[in-house]
ZAMARGU-4260 file (C-alpha; in steps of 0.2 Angstrom, whole numbers, plus 5000, padded with zeros to 4 digits):
<rodrens>
0) 5443/4071/4799 | 5451/4087/4793 | 5462/4093/4808 | 5465/4110/4801 | 5447/4115/4803
5) 5439/4120/4820 | 5431/4105/4828 | 5413/4106/4834 | 5405/4093/4845 | 5386/4090/4841
10) 5376/4081/4855 | 5359/4074/4852 | 5350/4058/4855 | 5341/4058/4838 | 5352/4053/4824
15) 5342/4063/4811 | 5346/4079/4821 | 5364/4075/4821 | 5364/4072/4802 | 5355/4088/4799
20) 5367/4099/4810 | 5382/4089/4803 | 5377/4093/4785 | 5376/4111/4789 | 5392/4113/4798
25) 5404/4100/4790 | 5408/4111/4775 | 5416/4124/4786 | 5421/4114/4802 | 5427/4097/4808
30) 5412/4088/4817 | 5412/4076/4831 | 5395/4068/4837 | 5388/4061/4853 | 5371/4053/4855
35) 5371/4055/4874 | 5377/4066/4888 | 5389/4053/4895 | 5397/4051/4878 | 5398/4070/4875
40) 5407/4072/4892 | 5419/4058/4887 | 5423/4065/4870 | 5425/4083/4877 | 5437/4076/4891
45) 5448/4066/4879 | 5448/4075/4863 | 5458/4091/4865 | 5453/4099/4849 | 5434/4103/4853
50) 5431/4122/4852 | 5412/4122/4853 | 5398/4111/4858 | 5380/4111/4851 | 5370/4103/4864
55) 5352/4096/4864 | 5342/4098/4880 | 5330/4084/4880 | 5340/4068/4881 | 5337/4052/4891
60) 5348/4049/4907 | 5357/4065/4907 | 5349/4081/4900 | 5358/4095/4892 | 5358/4106/4907
65) 5366/4092/4917 | 5379/4090/4904 | 5383/4108/4903 | 5385/4109/4922 | 5398/4095/4922
70) 5407/4103/4908 | 5409/4119/4917 | 5415/4110/4933 | 5430/4103/4924 | 5446/4113/4921
75) 5448/4103/4905 | 5431/4108/4897 | 5425/4123/4907 | 5430/4136/4894 | 5422/4127/4879
80) 5407/4138/4873 | 5391/4128/4873 | 5376/4133/4862 | 5360/4124/4867 | 5350/4118/4852
85) 5332/4112/4856 | 5314/4111/4852 | 5309/4119/4869 | 5305/4137/4867 | 5301/4143/4884
90) 5309/4158/4893 | 5312/4148/4909 | 5322/4135/4899 | 5332/4149/4890 | 5336/4157/4907
95) 5341/4140/4914 | 5353/4137/4899 | 5362/4153/4902 | 5363/4150/4921 | 5372/4133/4919
100) 5385/4141/4907 | 5378/4141/4889 | 5382/4156/4878 | 5368/4155/4866 | 5351/4146/4862
105) 5345/4140/4845 | 5328/4133/4843 | 5322/4119/4831 | 5318/4117/4817 | 5335/4125/4814
110) 5339/4138/4801 | 5356/4134/4793 | 5361/4153/4790 | 5357/4156/4809 | 5366/4141/4815
115) 5382/4146/4804 | 5380/4164/4810 | 5379/4160/4829 | 5393/4147/4828 | 5404/4160/4819
120) 5401/4174/4831 | 5404/4164/4846 | 5420/4156/4840 | 5426/4173/4836 | 5422/4178/4854
125) 5430/4163/4861 | 5446/4165/4851 | 5447/4183/4856 | 5445/4179/4874 | 5458/4165/4872
130) 5471/4177/4864 | 5468/4190/4878 | 5470/4176/4892 | 5487/4171/4883 | 5493/4189/4883
135) 5488/4192/4901 | 5497/4175/4906 | 5513/4181/4896 | 5512/4198/4905 | 5510/4190/4922
140) 5525/4178/4919 | 5535/4193/4914 | 5530/4203/4929 | 5534/4189/4940 | 5551/4187/4933
145) 5554/4206/4935 | 5548/4205/4953 | 5560/4190/4957 | 5575/4199/4949 | 5571/4214/4959
150) 5570/4204/4976 | 5586/4195/4972 | 5595/4212/4968 | 5589/4220/4984 | 5593/4204/4994
155) 5610/4203/4987 | 5613/4221/4992 | 5609/4218/5010 | 5620/4202/5010 | 5634/4212/5003
160) 5633/4224/5017 | 5634/4209/5029 | 5650/4203/5021 | 5641/4187/5015 | 5638/4178/4998
165) 5622/4175/4989 | 5622/4157/4995 | 5612/4163/5011 | 5599/4170/5000 | 5597/4155/4989
170) 5598/4143/5004 | 5585/4151/5015 | 5573/4153/5000 | 5574/4134/4997 | 5573/4130/5015
175) 5557/4140/5017 | 5549/4132/5001 | 5553/4115/5006 | 5549/4117/5025 | 5533/4125/5021
180) 5527/4111/5010 | 5530/4099/5024 | 5520/4110/5036 | 5505/4111/5023 | 5497/4095/5029
185) 5498/4097/5047 | 5486/4105/5060 | 5486/4120/5063 | 5497/4126/5048 | 5486/4118/5034
190) 5473/4132/5036 | 5485/4145/5031 | 5498/4136/5020 | 5489/4134/5004 | 5500/4132/4988
195) 5499/4150/4984 | 5504/4156/5001 | 5519/4144/5001 | 5525/4151/4985 | 5523/4169/4991
200) 5533/4165/5007 | 5547/4158/4997 | 5547/4173/4986 | 5547/4185/5001 | 5560/4175/5011
205) 5576/4183/5003 | 5570/4200/5010 | 5571/4195/5028 | 5587/4205/5032 | 5585/4219/5020
210) 5585/4231/5035 | 5604/4228/5038 | 5607/4241/5024 | 5603/4254/5038 | 5616/4247/5051
215) 5633/4255/5051 | 5648/4244/5046 | 5656/4246/5063 | 5642/4236/5071 | 5637/4225/5056
220) 5654/4219/5053 | 5661/4219/5071 | 5671/4202/5073 | 5668/4202/5092 | 5653/4202/5103
225) 5642/4217/5102 | 5640/4228/5117 | 5622/4230/5124 | 5621/4247/5115 | 5627/4240/5099
230) 5615/4226/5100 | 5601/4238/5102 | 5606/4246/5086 | 5608/4230/5077 | 5590/4225/5082
235) 5583/4240/5073 | 5587/4231/5056 | 5570/4222/5059 | 5560/4239/5060 | 5571/4247/5046
240) 5566/4232/5035 | 5548/4233/5039 | 5546/4252/5037 | 5555/4251/5020 | 5543/4238/5014
245) 5528/4247/5021 | 5533/4263/5012 | 5535/4254/4996 | 5518/4247/4998 | 5511/4264/5001
250) 5520/4271/4986 | 5511/4260/4974 | 5495/4258/4984 | 5496/4239/4986 | 5483/4230/4996
255) 5493/4226/5012 | 5482/4210/5015 | 5485/4202/4998 | 5502/4208/4992 | 5516/4196/4993
260) 5525/4210/5002 | 5514/4206/5017 | 5524/4191/5020 | 5541/4200/5017 | 5535/4213/5030
265) 5530/4200/5042 | 5546/4190/5040 | 5558/4205/5040 | 5550/4211/5056 | 5547/4195/5066
270) 5560/4182/5061 | 5570/4186/5077 | 5555/4184/5089 | 5556/4169/5100 | 5543/4156/5105
275) 5545/4160/5124 | 5544/4179/5121 | 5562/4183/5124 | 5565/4189/5106 | 5564/4206/5097
280) 5558/4218/5092 | 5542/4216/5101 | 5545/4201/5112 | 5530/4192/5105 | 5526/4175/5112
285) 5519/4159/5105 | 5507/4159/5090 | 5506/4178/5092 | 5522/4178/5081 | 5517/4177/5063
290) 5518/4160/5055 | 5529/4167/5042 | 5541/4173/5055 | 5541/4157/5064 | 5546/4147/5048
295) 5559/4160/5044 | 5567/4159/5061 | 5571/4140/5060 | 5577/4142/5042 | 5588/4158/5046
300) 5596/4151/5062 | 5600/4134/5054 | 5609/4143/5039 | 5618/4155/5051 | 5624/4140/5061
305) 5631/4131/5046 | 5639/4147/5039 | 5655/4156/5042 | 5652/4173/5050 | 5664/4187/5055
310) 5662/4181/5073 | 5662/4162/5071 | 5667/4147/5060 | 5654/4136/5052 | 5646/4123/5063
315) 5643/4105/5058 | 5626/4100/5052 | 5624/4089/5067 | 5629/4103/5079 | 5616/4115/5071
320) 5602/4102/5072 | 5606/4099/5091 | 5605/4117/5094 | 5588/4119/5086 | 5582/4104/5095
325) 5587/4111/5112 | 5578/4127/5108 | 5562/4118/5105 | 5548/4128/5114 | 5561/4142/5119
330) 5567/4150/5103 | 5556/4139/5091 | 5538/4134/5088 | 5538/4116/5096 | 5528/4108/5082
335) 5539/4116/5068 | 5554/4110/5078 | 5547/4092/5077 | 5545/4094/5058 | 5562/4101/5056
340) 5569/4086/5066 | 5560/4074/5054 | 5567/4082/5038 | 5583/4089/5044 | 5593/4079/5031
345) 5584/4088/5018 | 5590/4105/5025 | 5608/4098/5024 | 5605/4092/5006 | 5598/4109/5001
350) 5613/4118/5009 | 5626/4107/5001 | 5618/4109/4983 | 5616/4128/4986 | 5634/4132/4993
355) 5648/4139/4983 | 5661/4142/4996 | 5674/4128/4997 | 5676/4129/5015 | 5657/4128/5019
360) 5654/4115/5006 | 5668/4104/5013 | 5661/4106/5030 | 5643/4101/5024 | 5651/4086/5014
365) 5657/4078/5030 | 5639/4077/5036 | 5632/4069/5021
</rodrens>
């Protein structure tokens, strides 16, 4: 078989029909043949070069409509164009052919020029569509990378204002991704945390403290305990962050229910809420706190505990774990806390691999 030619699969239970179509197409295309629907599905699934299928309708065991339905149900074969070739010449059957995913309908006895013309036309359309999809995919990847770079730059700016390093950004992003994956299979989280949502949460997580760019240095960098008045100002970083992201969404007219910035907005605004209602800015309680905010709360607090801050040295991993466990049902979602306790060593491993400061790395190493 000439692998340089486009490959077409012909399906018919009558060998004579396969021979006729094969003779018409073989001067221009590579040809595979199948004498049953089952064999056709097997070839289409295993042979990666099939770019078109000419499919008879009236076949025993599995007719052409059934074969086409199964082809369109598979991610491997759903894009292959199918042309029905049949002696049946009824409008209802032609409609059925299009309904199950066929792109054209050729009646027997065949006319070689018509067969060649239809095949050539639909292959051209197929190739144009494939090229367009590849360009869209390339552009989507490019936009995704641009988005990720923008998020990282904005997050780094916020971290610089807080006298921290980019380690916190990387670590919390990895925590959120890993933690969310562990939550995916559990009630009641599995109804919300599909793979796309988990990915969006991890992309959005670095923006959780972006509102700190609006807090004055004398408060943000104060080494001692904040006064009640200063703490009230510090708490506004949640609303500053939310409002900043909301303005950005309005500027480019993004759908607030589908944009990844929805999660960034939720995380920024709600990651300081507490399960018992004693958090801020709204004092939300229990599952009234967005799921994204509850996930971020555990990840952010763990990282804050093991990190050096202007007001404290880094805690040992074991100390951080104990603090989070003790705040189960108070600061943190009880079920999430249980999951954290089950996989707390993974948090430590992520932190160690993502830390660059010698002092913090040494502190983490003692817990490994």
